[in-house]
C-alpha positions as CSV (number, residue, x, y, z in Angstrom):
1,M,29.1,65.3,102.2
2,T,28.0,63.2,99.3
3,H,30.7,64.4,96.9
4,Q,34.2,63.0,96.3
5,G,36.5,62.1,99.1
6,V,38.2,64.7,101.4
7,W,41.9,64.8,102.0
8,S,41.9,67.3,104.9
9,F,39.9,70.2,106.3
10,Q,40.6,73.4,108.2
11,A,38.3,75.6,110.3
12,Y,37.9,79.1,108.9
13,P,39.1,81.7,111.5
14,G,36.4,83.8,113.1
15,A,33.6,81.7,111.7
16,H,32.1,78.2,112.2
17,D,32.6,77.1,108.6
18,I,35.1,74.5,107.4
19,I,37.2,74.5,104.3
20,A,37.9,71.0,103.0
21,G,40.5,69.9,100.5
22,T,39.0,67.3,98.2
23,Y,40.0,65.3,95.2
24,T,38.8,68.1,92.9
25,G,39.5,71.3,94.7
26,L,38.0,73.1,97.7
27,E,34.6,72.7,99.3
28,L,32.8,74.8,101.9
29,L,31.0,73.1,104.9
30,N,28.5,75.3,106.9
31,K,27.7,74.7,110.5
32,T,24.0,74.6,111.4
33,T,22.4,75.7,114.6
34,D,22.0,72.1,115.8
35,G,25.8,71.6,115.5
36,S,25.8,69.6,112.3
37,F,27.4,70.6,109.0
38,T,25.8,70.9,105.7
39,D,27.4,70.9,102.3
40,G,27.9,74.6,101.4
41,S,29.1,74.7,97.8
42,K,31.9,73.7,95.6
43,L,34.5,76.6,95.3
44,E,34.9,77.1,91.6
45,G,38.3,78.1,90.1
46,V,40.7,75.5,91.4
47,Y,40.2,71.9,90.4
48,E,43.3,70.2,91.8
49,S,43.5,67.4,94.3
50,L,44.5,69.3,97.4
51,N,45.7,67.0,100.1
52,N,46.8,69.6,102.6
53,V,44.9,72.9,103.6
54,T,45.7,75.7,106.0
55,I,44.6,79.4,106.5
56,D,46.9,82.3,107.4
57,N,46.2,85.5,109.3
58,N,45.1,87.3,106.2
59,D,42.4,84.7,105.4
60,N,44.4,83.4,102.5
61,V,43.8,79.7,102.0
62,W,47.0,77.7,101.3
63,A,46.8,74.2,99.8
64,S,49.2,71.7,98.4
65,H,49.1,69.2,95.5
66,P,51.3,66.0,95.7
67,Y,52.8,66.8,92.3
68,R,52.0,70.4,91.4
69,G,53.3,72.5,94.2
70,V,51.5,74.9,96.5
71,F,48.5,77.1,95.9
72,K,47.6,80.4,97.4
73,I,43.8,81.1,97.2
74,Q,41.8,84.2,98.2
75,L,38.0,83.8,98.8
76,S,35.2,86.3,98.5
77,A,33.7,87.8,101.7
78,D,30.9,85.2,101.8
79,R,33.6,82.5,101.1
80,K,31.6,81.1,98.2
81,T,33.8,82.2,95.4
82,I,37.6,82.0,94.6
83,I,38.6,85.5,93.5
84,Y,42.4,84.9,93.1
85,H,44.8,82.0,93.2
86,K,48.5,81.4,92.4
87,N,50.6,78.3,92.0
88,Y,54.1,78.2,93.7
89,T,56.6,75.8,92.2
90,Q,60.4,75.6,91.8
91,S,60.4,78.9,90.0
92,N,59.0,80.5,93.2
93,G,61.7,79.1,95.6
94,L,60.5,75.6,96.4
95,P,63.1,72.9,95.9
96,S,60.7,70.7,94.0
97,T,57.1,70.7,92.8
98,Q,56.5,67.3,94.4
99,N,55.8,66.1,97.9
100,N,55.2,69.5,99.4
101,H,52.9,70.0,102.5
102,I,51.7,73.4,103.6
103,Y,51.2,74.6,107.2
104,F,50.5,77.8,109.2
105,I,52.5,77.6,112.5
106,K,53.7,80.4,114.8
107,N,52.2,83.0,112.4
108,K,54.3,81.7,109.5
109,V,53.3,79.9,106.3
110,L,55.6,76.8,106.2
111,A,56.2,74.3,103.4
112,A,57.4,70.9,104.5
113,T,59.5,69.6,101.5
114,E,61.9,66.9,100.5
115,K,64.8,69.3,101.4
116,G,63.7,70.6,104.8
117,I,61.3,73.5,105.8
118,Y,60.8,76.5,103.5
119,E,59.1,79.7,104.7
120,Y,56.9,82.1,102.7
121,N,58.3,85.6,102.4
122,A,55.4,88.0,101.6
123,T,57.8,90.8,100.6
124,T,59.4,88.9,97.7
125,D,56.3,86.6,97.2
126,R,58.7,83.6,97.3
127,F,59.6,80.6,99.5
128,V,63.0,80.6,101.2
129,V,64.8,78.2,103.5
130,S,63.6,78.7,107.1
131,S,66.4,79.9,109.3
132,F,64.7,78.5,112.4
133,F,64.1,75.0,111.2
134,S,67.3,74.6,109.2
135,P,69.5,73.6,112.2
136,V,66.8,71.0,113.2
137,F,66.1,69.3,109.9
138,K,68.8,70.6,107.6
139,N,67.9,69.4,104.1
140,T,66.2,66.1,105.1
141,A,62.6,65.3,104.1
142,V,59.8,66.6,106.4
143,E,56.4,64.9,105.9
144,Y,54.3,66.5,108.6
145,L,54.1,69.5,111.0
146,T,51.6,70.5,113.7
147,A,51.7,72.6,116.9
148,D,50.1,71.8,120.3
149,D,48.5,74.3,122.7
150,T,51.8,74.8,124.6
151,G,53.7,75.9,121.4
152,N,55.6,72.7,120.9
153,I,55.9,71.5,117.3
154,W,55.3,67.9,116.5
155,F,56.7,66.5,113.2
156,V,57.4,63.5,111.1
157,N,60.9,63.8,109.7
158,D,62.3,61.1,107.4
159,Q,59.8,58.6,108.8
160,R,60.9,59.6,112.4
161,I,58.4,61.0,114.8
162,G,59.5,63.7,117.2
163,V,58.8,67.0,118.9
164,I,60.5,70.4,119.2
165,D,60.0,71.0,123.0
166,F,60.3,74.7,123.8
167,S,60.0,74.0,127.6
168,K,63.4,72.2,127.6
169,K,66.0,74.9,126.7
170,T,69.7,74.1,126.2
171,T,72.8,76.3,126.3
172,Q,72.9,76.3,122.5
173,Q,69.2,76.5,121.6
174,P,65.9,77.7,123.2
175,Y,64.5,74.2,122.7
176,T,65.2,70.5,122.7
177,V,64.5,68.1,119.8
178,I,63.2,64.8,121.0
179,Y,62.7,61.8,118.8
180,F,60.7,58.7,119.7
181,P,62.7,55.8,118.2
182,E,59.9,53.4,119.3
183,L,57.7,55.0,116.7
184,T,60.1,55.2,113.8
185,A,58.5,54.2,110.5
186,Q,55.1,53.6,112.2
187,A,53.3,56.6,110.6
188,V,51.3,56.0,107.4
189,K,53.5,57.0,104.6
190,G,52.0,59.9,102.6
191,L,49.2,60.3,105.1
192,E,51.1,61.1,108.3
193,F,48.9,62.6,111.1
194,I,49.6,63.6,114.7
195,Y,46.9,65.0,117.0
196,P,48.5,66.5,120.2
197,Y,45.4,66.9,122.3
198,N,47.4,67.6,125.4
199,N,50.7,66.4,127.0
200,Q,49.1,63.3,128.3
201,N,47.3,62.5,125.1
202,I,49.2,62.5,121.8
203,F,47.5,60.5,119.1
204,I,49.6,59.2,116.1
205,G,48.1,57.5,113.1
206,S,49.8,54.4,112.0
207,N,49.4,51.4,109.7
208,D,48.1,49.3,112.5
209,G,45.8,51.9,114.0
210,V,46.4,54.8,116.4
211,F,49.3,55.1,118.9
212,H,48.5,56.9,122.2
213,L,51.5,58.6,123.7
214,N,51.6,60.1,127.3
215,Y,54.3,62.6,126.7
216,S,54.5,63.8,130.3
217,K,55.1,60.3,131.6
218,Y,57.5,59.6,128.8
219,T,59.8,62.5,129.6
220,Q,59.6,61.7,133.4
221,S,60.7,58.1,133.0
222,V,64.3,59.1,133.2
223,M,66.7,56.3,133.9
224,P,70.4,57.0,134.9
225,L,72.4,57.2,131.7
226,K,76.1,56.2,131.9
227,V,78.6,55.6,129.1
228,M,81.1,52.8,129.4
229,L,84.4,52.4,127.5
230,S,84.7,48.7,127.0
231,T,87.7,48.2,124.8
232,V,90.9,50.1,123.8
233,K,93.3,48.4,121.3
234,A,96.6,49.5,120.1
235,I,97.4,48.5,116.5
236,A,100.7,48.0,114.9
237,D,101.9,44.8,113.1
238,K,99.3,43.1,115.4
239,D,96.5,44.2,117.7
240,S,97.2,44.6,121.4
241,L,94.4,45.0,124.1
242,I,95.5,47.8,126.4
243,F,92.2,48.4,128.2
244,G,89.4,45.9,128.9
245,G,86.7,48.1,130.4
246,Y,87.8,48.4,134.1
247,F,90.0,50.9,135.9
248,F,91.7,49.9,139.1
249,N,93.1,51.8,142.1
250,E,95.2,49.7,144.4
251,N,93.6,46.5,143.1
252,N,90.1,47.9,143.6
253,A,87.7,48.8,140.9
254,A,87.6,52.6,140.1
255,S,85.5,54.8,137.9
256,D,88.4,57.0,136.7
257,Q,91.8,56.2,135.4
258,S,94.7,56.9,137.8
259,L,98.1,58.3,136.8
260,K,99.7,54.9,137.3
261,Q,97.4,53.4,134.7
262,V,98.4,55.9,132.0
263,I,100.3,53.7,129.5
264,S,103.2,54.8,127.3
265,L,103.5,53.1,124.0
266,P,106.4,53.1,121.5
267,N,106.1,55.2,118.4
268,Q,105.2,52.4,116.1
269,W,102.0,51.7,118.1
270,N,100.2,54.8,116.8
271,S,96.8,53.5,115.7
272,F,94.0,52.8,118.1
273,H,90.5,51.2,118.2
274,F,87.9,52.3,120.8
275,E,84.6,50.5,121.7
276,Y,82.0,52.0,124.0
277,S,78.3,51.5,125.0
278,S,75.7,52.8,127.4
279,S,74.1,51.4,130.5
280,L,70.6,51.5,129.0
281,Y,70.6,48.2,127.2
282,A,66.9,48.2,126.8
283,Q,67.0,51.6,125.0
284,K,70.0,50.8,122.9
285,S,68.3,52.2,119.8
286,N,67.5,55.5,121.6
287,V,71.1,56.3,122.6
288,E,73.6,58.4,120.6
289,F,77.3,59.0,121.3
290,S,79.8,61.8,120.8
291,Y,83.5,61.5,121.2
292,K,86.7,63.6,121.2
293,L,90.4,62.8,121.2
294,K,92.0,65.6,123.1
295,G,95.4,66.4,121.6
296,F,94.0,65.6,118.1
297,D,90.4,66.6,117.6
298,Q,89.4,70.3,117.9
299,A,85.8,69.7,118.8
300,W,83.3,67.0,119.8
301,S,82.0,64.7,117.0
302,A,78.4,64.8,115.8
303,W,76.0,62.6,117.6
304,S,75.8,59.1,116.2
305,G,74.6,55.7,117.0
306,K,78.0,54.1,116.2
307,T,79.7,52.4,119.2
308,E,83.3,52.4,118.0
309,K,86.0,54.7,116.7
310,D,89.4,54.2,115.1
311,Y,92.4,56.6,114.9
312,T,95.4,55.8,112.7
313,N,98.9,57.2,112.4
314,L,98.8,59.5,115.4
315,P,101.9,61.6,116.0
316,Y,103.7,61.3,119.4
317,G,102.2,63.1,122.3
318,I,99.7,62.8,125.2
319,Y,96.1,62.0,124.3
320,T,92.8,61.6,126.1
321,F,89.9,59.9,124.5
322,S,86.5,61.1,125.9
323,V,83.1,59.8,125.0
324,I,79.6,60.8,126.2
325,A,76.1,59.4,125.5
326,R,72.6,60.9,125.3
327,N,69.2,59.5,125.0
328,N,66.3,60.6,122.8
329,L,65.1,63.0,125.5
330,G,68.4,64.9,125.2
331,N,69.8,63.7,128.6
332,E,73.6,63.4,128.5
333,S,75.9,61.2,130.5
334,Q,79.1,62.2,132.2
335,P,82.1,61.6,129.9
336,V,84.4,58.7,130.4
337,N,88.1,59.4,129.7
338,Y,91.1,57.3,128.8
339,T,94.6,58.8,128.7
340,F,97.6,57.3,126.9
341,I,101.0,58.4,125.7
342,I,102.7,57.8,122.4
343,T,106.5,58.2,122.9
344,P,108.5,59.9,120.1
345,A,110.8,57.9,117.9
346,W,114.5,58.2,118.4
347,Y,114.8,60.7,115.7
348,Q,112.0,62.8,117.4
349,T,113.6,63.1,120.9
350,A,115.0,66.3,122.4
351,W,118.5,64.9,122.3
352,I,118.3,64.3,118.5
353,Y,116.9,67.8,118.1
354,L,119.8,69.1,120.1
355,F,122.2,67.1,117.9
356,Y,120.5,68.5,114.8
357,L,120.8,72.0,116.3
358,V,124.5,71.6,117.0
359,L,125.1,70.0,113.6
360,A,123.2,72.9,112.0
361,V,125.4,75.4,113.9
362,I,128.6,73.6,112.8
363,L,127.4,73.5,109.2
364,I,126.5,77.1,109.3
365,R,129.9,78.0,110.8
366,I,131.7,75.9,108.1
367,F,129.6,77.4,105.4
368,T,130.3,80.9,106.8
369,L,134.1,80.3,106.9
370,W,133.9,78.8,103.4
371,Q,132.0,81.8,102.2
372,R,134.5,84.2,103.9
373,R,137.5,82.3,102.3
374,R,135.7,82.3,99.0
375,F,135.1,86.0,99.3
376,A,138.7,86.7,100.3
377,I,139.9,84.7,97.2
378,Q,137.4,86.6,95.0
379,Q,138.5,89.9,96.6
380,K,142.2,89.1,96.1
381,K,141.5,88.2,92.4
382,H,139.5,91.4,92.1
383,E,142.3,93.4,93.6
384,E,144.9,91.7,91.4
385,E,142.7,92.4,88.4
386,Q,142.2,96.0,89.4
387,A,146.0,96.3,89.9
388,R,146.6,94.8,86.4
389,L,144.0,97.1,84.9
390,S,145.6,100.0,86.8
391,Y,149.0,99.1,85.5
392,L,147.7,98.8,82.0
393,H,145.9,102.0,82.5
394,G,149.2,103.6,83.7
395,L,151.0,102.2,80.7
396,E,148.4,103.6,78.5
397,L,148.6,106.9,80.2
398,D,152.4,106.9,79.9
399,R,152.1,105.9,76.2
400,N,149.6,108.6,75.7
401,E,151.7,111.1,77.6
402,K,154.8,110.2,75.6
403,E,152.7,110.5,72.4
404,I,151.5,113.9,73.6
405,I,155.1,114.9,74.5
406,A,156.3,113.7,71.2
407,L,153.6,115.6,69.5
408,K,154.4,118.7,71.5
409,N,158.1,118.2,70.7
410,Q,157.2,117.8,67.1
411,N,155.1,121.0,67.3
412,L,157.9,122.8,69.1
413,E,160.5,121.5,66.7
414,A,158.3,122.5,63.8
415,E,157.8,125.9,65.4
416,L,161.5,126.2,66.1
417,Q,162.3,125.3,62.5
418,F,159.7,127.9,61.4
419,K,161.3,130.5,63.7
420,N,164.8,129.5,62.6
421,K,163.7,129.9,59.0
422,E,162.1,133.2,59.8
423,L,165.2,134.3,61.8
424,A,167.4,133.2,58.9
425,T,165.2,135.2,56.6
426,I,165.4,138.3,58.8
427,T,169.1,137.9,59.1
428,M,169.7,137.5,55.4
429,H,167.4,140.4,54.8
430,L,169.4,142.5,57.2
431,V,172.7,141.3,55.7
432,E,171.5,142.0,52.2
433,R,170.1,145.4,53.2
434,G,173.4,146.3,55.0
435,G,175.4,145.3,51.9
436,I,173.1,147.3,49.6
437,L,173.3,150.4,51.9
438,T,177.1,150.1,52.1
439,N,177.5,149.7,48.3
440,F,175.1,152.6,47.8
441,K,177.0,154.8,50.2
442,Q,180.4,153.9,48.6
443,A,179.0,154.5,45.1
444,L,177.6,157.8,46.2
445,L,180.9,158.8,47.8
446,S,182.8,157.9,44.7
447,L,180.3,159.8,42.6
448,V,180.7,162.9,44.9
449,K,184.4,162.8,44.5
450,K,184.2,162.6,40.8
451,T,181.7,165.4,40.4
452,K,183.0,168.9,39.9
453,I,180.3,170.4,42.0
454,P,181.9,172.7,44.5
455,D,181.5,171.7,48.1
456,A,179.6,168.5,47.0
457,E,180.1,166.6,50.3
458,Y,178.3,169.4,52.1
459,E,175.6,169.4,49.6
460,F,175.0,165.6,50.0
461,R,175.3,165.6,53.8
462,S,171.6,165.2,54.3
463,V,171.6,162.1,52.1
464,F,174.5,160.6,54.0
465,K,172.8,161.5,57.3
466,L,169.6,159.6,56.1
467,L,171.6,156.6,55.1
468,N,173.3,156.5,58.5
469,E,170.0,156.8,60.3
470,I,168.6,153.9,58.2
471,E,171.7,151.8,59.2
472,K,171.2,152.6,62.8
473,N,167.4,151.9,62.8
474,A,166.6,150.0,66.1
475,D,163.3,148.5,64.9
476,D,165.0,145.9,62.8
477,W,167.2,144.9,65.7
478,N,164.3,144.7,68.2
479,H,162.3,142.5,65.8
480,F,165.4,140.4,65.3
481,A,166.1,140.1,69.1
482,I,162.6,138.8,69.8
483,Y,162.8,136.0,67.3
484,F,166.4,135.3,68.3
485,D,165.6,134.8,72.0
486,Q,162.6,132.5,71.2
487,V,164.7,130.3,69.0
488,H,167.9,130.2,71.1
489,N,166.4,129.8,74.6
490,N,166.6,133.4,75.7
491,F,170.2,133.7,74.7
492,L,170.3,137.5,74.9
493,T,168.4,137.7,78.2
494,I,170.7,135.2,79.9
495,I,173.9,136.8,78.5
496,K,172.7,140.3,79.6
497,A,171.8,138.9,83.1
498,K,175.1,137.1,83.6
499,F,177.2,139.9,82.1
500,P,175.5,143.2,82.7
501,E,178.7,145.1,81.7
502,L,178.1,144.2,78.0
503,S,176.5,147.0,76.0
504,S,173.8,146.7,73.4
505,T,176.4,146.7,70.6
506,D,178.2,143.9,72.4
507,L,175.0,142.0,72.7
508,K,174.4,142.4,68.9
509,L,177.9,141.1,68.2
510,C,177.3,138.1,70.6
511,A,174.0,137.4,68.8
512,Y,175.7,137.4,65.4
513,L,178.5,135.3,66.7
514,R,175.9,132.8,68.0
515,L,174.5,132.6,64.5
516,N,178.0,131.8,63.4
517,L,178.1,134.7,60.9
518,S,181.4,135.7,59.2
519,S,183.2,138.9,60.1
520,K,182.2,140.4,56.8
521,E,178.5,139.7,57.4
522,I,178.8,141.1,60.9
523,A,180.5,144.2,59.6
524,Q,177.6,144.7,57.1
525,L,174.9,144.2,59.8
526,M,176.6,146.5,62.2
527,N,177.7,149.0,59.6
528,I,181.3,148.9,60.7
529,S,184.6,147.8,59.1
530,L,186.2,144.4,59.4
531,K,188.7,145.9,61.8
532,G,185.9,147.4,63.8
533,V,184.5,143.8,64.2
534,E,187.8,142.6,65.4
535,I,188.0,145.5,67.9
536,S,184.5,144.7,69.1
537,R,185.5,141.1,69.6
538,Y,188.5,142.1,71.6
539,R,186.5,144.4,73.7
540,I,184.0,141.7,74.6
541,R,186.7,139.2,75.5
542,K,188.2,141.8,77.7
543,K,184.9,142.5,79.5
544,L,184.4,138.7,79.9
545,N,188.0,138.2,81.1
546,L,188.6,135.5,78.6
547,A,192.0,134.0,78.0
548,T,193.4,134.0,74.5
549,E,193.0,130.2,74.1
550,I,189.3,130.2,74.9
551,N,187.0,130.4,71.9
552,L,184.5,133.2,72.3
553,Y,181.7,131.2,70.5
554,D,182.2,128.2,72.7
555,F,182.2,130.3,75.8
556,L,178.9,131.9,74.8
557,I,177.3,128.5,74.2
558,E,178.4,127.2,77.6
559,A,177.3,130.4,79.4
560,V,173.7,129.9,78.1
561,K,173.7,126.2,79.1
562,N,174.3,127.3,82.7
563,P,171.9,130.2,83.4
564,L,171.7,132.0,86.7
């Protein structure tokens, strides 16, 4: 080629042509019959400086620019014309438009970026984080990728040269990642290149020329790897060395710690410093360590080149510090273990916990008794208050009952007064009517005697008969008797029951006597003479077997007070 310089080139699949990435785009190189190459033509359409070129299974040409992202380019059938191209940047999934390198490995278009490996997704036409490479590189910078004939992937990752060896499977992954610490920072920055011709011939470009690596011999030169715990210090107010790197069993050196050598430390010695190393002093930079404090850590630590570890403020208990080493080939040593005991403080012992338990039971008991006593006092106060309220309620009921009785008595008294007035009215009416009838009868008799009509008494007999019937009318008496009994507590009913020999006329006389009427008023009411009244009195006293000195009125009053 006589044109501008070339960054990289890629053989076109199924043909003998080569696509070259130049300073000003893509250029085609044609292979001649004599095995040489001629300059085909400049591919017009893309004029970027393309430092990295690859071709996928669909004959798409992928190229990358140091500062403008990744390009996808489609060529015509004769590969002389660019018919389509697209630029992929941050908007298409890449973490940055700078420092991207494009590769086609294991049938996948891969972009090595400053944040790990991104994979092209044809369905979404975007770049996404590669699920396969993410556990290997995470989000660190990857400068170069290439695959050998056996399928292993060689790479430059953050200036470190390594290989993903699929022939060395582990329990966690179907591969082993091997770094070559001897070659760290040896690759040409920005122009990294690895050519894995075969397992015995790996060529790596560097600032000082080309490194030749025999990978087969490198992996076979396995030296025994052993980890050693050199120092264990307990830290409190001052440091104290509790292990100096050697175990003993009956004064003889031993590889493991015996039970007799397990040390118990007071609670204040709860911080520790551990130092460890490997037996491969010549490969010190190739060895990494992982540790775990059983009884405190849940899992092994991440691999690291650090050779010491500190733990502070550990709680009491039994602990075992374990550490293992591995070299850059992934070979791991057997763990070395150191066991120690931190005794509990006096306030953390079983006896003090038992004391706390007993004290808690006593306090709970005291609190329970206090609560019961308090409840009893409250209950007594409540009962007293209820009794007081009940007493006040009873007083209120008594007062209300007395008021009701008083109201009833007032009503009864008012009713009694009303009936007395009505009874007095009836009585006066009867007395007046009796007097009027008597006067009318006497006047009529006097008139009959004075008249000269022959047989006048016979002629007026019907009138006299009518007057007699009016005087003897029982309706007035019955009406009078009802009111009389209501007013005077069933006076007539009681007298009649106690003295059944008394006639109705006798009962009338008794009633009039109870009203304390005069003999004249009684005579008018009964339509008899005064002497007839006296005779009736005498007859009643005789029926009642009363002595002469006993007042008839008083006897009747007492008789009603003591009913049958």
